[in-house]
N, C-alpha and C positions, 0 to 999 in steps of 0.2 A: 934216707937210705931205705926205709921200709917201702916207700912208694916206688922206688926204683926196682927193688926186688919183686914187688907185686907186679909191676909193669912187665918185667921180663918173664915171670911165670905165666901171666895171662896171655902174653903174646905167643909164648910157646904152646900153650893150650889151644889157642885159636888155630895155629898151624896144624895141630893134630886133628882138628875137626874138619879139615878140608875134605870135601867130597862126600860127607855123610848126609843121610836123609835129615832134613831140617824142619819139616813141618809135622804136625800131629797126624796128618793123613799122608798116604803115599803120594808124592808129587807126580804129575803127569810128565811125559817125556820132554815137554817143551815144544813139541811139534803138533800137539793136539789143537784142533780148532777151538775158538772161543765158544763158550756156552751160548746157545741161542736164546732168544726171548721166550718167555712162557707162552702157553697156548693162548692166553688172553692178549698177547702182543707185547706191550711195554713191560719192562722190568721195574722194580722199585727204584725210585730216584737214587742215584749215586752222586755224592758230592765230593769234589776236589776243592779244598780250601787252602789257598796259598796265602800265608800270613804276610802282613806288612811287618817284616823283620829287619828293615834297613837293607844294606847290602849283605844279605844272608838268606839262607834257604830254610824253609819249614813248610811242608805240604802234608795235609791230613786228608786222606781219601777214606770215605766211610759211608755206610748206610746202617740200617738196623741190624744187619747180620755180621758185619766185621768192620775193622778199622786198621788202617796202615798209615804210619808216619814216616815220611822221607825227610830226614835231617831235622835239626832242632834249633837252628839259629845260634846266636852268640850266647856267651855266659849270661845267665839271668833270664833268658827268654823261655826257658822251660816252664817257668811259672805261668806265663801267658798261655802256653799250649795247654797246660794242665787245667787252667781256669776255663778255657774254651771247651775242652772236652767235658768238664763237669757241667757246664751250663747247657750242653747239648745232650746230656745223658749218656755219654760214651764212657764206659766203665773200664775198658782194657784195650790194649793194642795187640792185634794178632801178629803184626810184623812191625818192628822198628828197623828201618834201613838207614844206616849211616854211610852216605856215599863216599866220603873220604874224611880225613881228620883235620882239615883246616878249622880254625876256631869259629868261623861263621857257619859251620855245618854241624860240628860236634859240641859246640860250647854249651848249649842248653840240655844236652843229653843226660847228664848226671841227674839233674832235677827231674826230668821226665821219668827216668828209671826209678828214682826214689819215690815218686808220687803216684805212678800209674803201673798197674800190673802189665807186664809185657810177656807175651808167649814166646817170641823168638826175636833175637837181635842178629841182624845181618850186617857185616862190615866189609870194607875194602881191605887191601893187603899192604898198605903203606903207612905204618905207624909214624907218629910225630912226637918229638920231645917237647911237650907243652903241658902247662897246668891243666888245660881243658881236656887233653887226652888222658892225663893221669886221673883227673876227677871222674871221667867216664869209666875208666877201668876200676876205680875204687867202688863206684856205685854198682857196677856189675858184680863185683866180688861180694859186696854187702848183701845183695839180693840172691846170690848163688846162681847167677845167670852165666852160662858159657856162650860167648858170642861166636858166631860162625863166620870165618873168613872165607868168602866165596871165591872160588877159582874155576867153577864150571857154571854154565847157565842153569838156573833152576826156576821152576814154575810151581805156583800154588793155586789151587781152586779154593777161593774164599767166597762163600755164598754163591752168587751167580757171576762172579768175576774171576778172571784169570790174571794173576800177577806174575810177571816174569822179570827176573833180575839178571842183567848181563854184566859179568865181571870184566876187568881189564884183561887183555890177552897177553900181557907181559908181567913178569915179576918186578921189573925195574924199568924206569924211563929216565933217560938222560935229561931231557927237557921237561921242566915242570912236573916232577915225579908225583906229587900229591894230587894235583888236578887231573893229570892224565891217568891216574889210578881210580878215577870216579866210577862207581857203579852206575849203570843206566837201568832205569826201571820202566817197564811197560805195563799198563793196566788195560785189559780188554774186557768190554762189557757189552754183551749182545754184539751188534755189528759195529760198535764204536770203540775207539782206542785212544789212550793218552800216553805220552812219553815224557819222562823226567830225566834230564841229561846231566844232573849234577853240575860240576865245573869242568866237564870234558873239554880238553883243548884239542889242537889240530890232530895229534897222533891218535888220541882216543876217538874223536869223531870219525877219522878216516877208517879206523878199525871197524867201527859200527856200520858205516855205510858200505864197506866192502864185504861184510859178513851177513848183514841183515837187509833184505829187500822188502821191507814193510813200509806202508804209509800209516800215518797217525792223524787223527782228527785234531788233537791238541798236543803241542810240544812245549815243554818248559825249556826255554832257550838256555843253553849252557853258559856258565861263567858270567852270569849277571849282565848279559847282553854286550860284553866286550867284543869288538870285532876281531875275527880270526880268519886266516886265509881259507880254511876249509868250511867255514860256517855256511857259505852259500850252497856248497855241495851238500852239506848235511841237511839243510832245510829243504832244498830241492828234492832230495832223496826221500825225506819223511813226509813232505807235502801236507803240512798242517793247514787247517782253516782257522785255527785259533792258536796264538802263541802267548806265553806268559813269561815276563822278565822280572827277576828279583833284583831291584836296584834301589838306590837311595838318591835323595836330592844332592847330597855331597858327592856321590860317585854314580852319576847317571849312566844309562846305557849309551853306547856309541851311535852316532847318527848313521854310520854305514850299516850297522845292524838293522836299524829301522828301515833303511832303504831296501835292504835285502828282503825283509819281511813284506814290505809293500810290493816289491817286485814279484813275489809269488802269490800275491792276492790274499794274504792271511791278515786277520785282525790281530792287534797287539794289545795286551793288558799289562800294566806296570804296577807292581805291588807298592811302589813308592807313592802311587796315587791313592790306593786303598787296597785292603785285602781283596783277592780275586776269587770268585766262586764260579766253578765250572760244574754244571749239573748235566747228568746224562741218564736217560731211561732205557738205554740199549738200542733205541731206534733214532734218537735225536740227541744233540749235544749243544749247549749254549753256555756263554760266559757273561758275567756281569761283575761289577764292583759291589762290594758290601756297602750298604747305605749307612 
């Protein structure tokens, strides 16, 4: 009963936070151009590390100036994330973005919040009745963190990067409400950009391609590479040269999805093969598997 009351209170608090300024500096409007490279040319290397978390999402974007975590894998995976951060000297998270509350995205969040200082937590607007969600809320309460339920696009300048989070455009979806409520995150660094699409399904992808006319050098393919009717339009619109799919040997990506990626001439990296490392210096971008 205590957990249910706590869940209700924190959910209400999150709703009250809608629309407020959420980073320690004033955010740009969202229409500002990405920061240019330094006078010397290339920026410090930025790493996007997509964990091998099975059919689950966990992506850490970082350099010496900041760190952003998008999703946390399933329950128990937070320990792996914390160990990776510790081994790479990453002491805190500027942003923890929980794209939606399915267990394979929020499951490890409680451990991450307990173990790692977090500046700001951003979440979607579709709560779920699950132990993983309750554990996440309890961890936030224990640390005195008020999560921000995002309902308007927001951008942050972190070091030399611009991070923009796009919320769902509806309060409720009839079909696949949790997945279609996924936050979509763009990271722009110099002249290069990366997009993380959560588990966006047809309605959510259609919203994005109708409202945003941007191309991205790297796209994290939504919903673990499952084929969807709007996936071709989504990938054609975003025009990546690199794609990343979070899948597992037990639940692999669909063949049709791989055919679509091949058709647009992009390379594909599968986290079920190994963790995927995308490195960017603001002028160039490349992907490889962790050895």
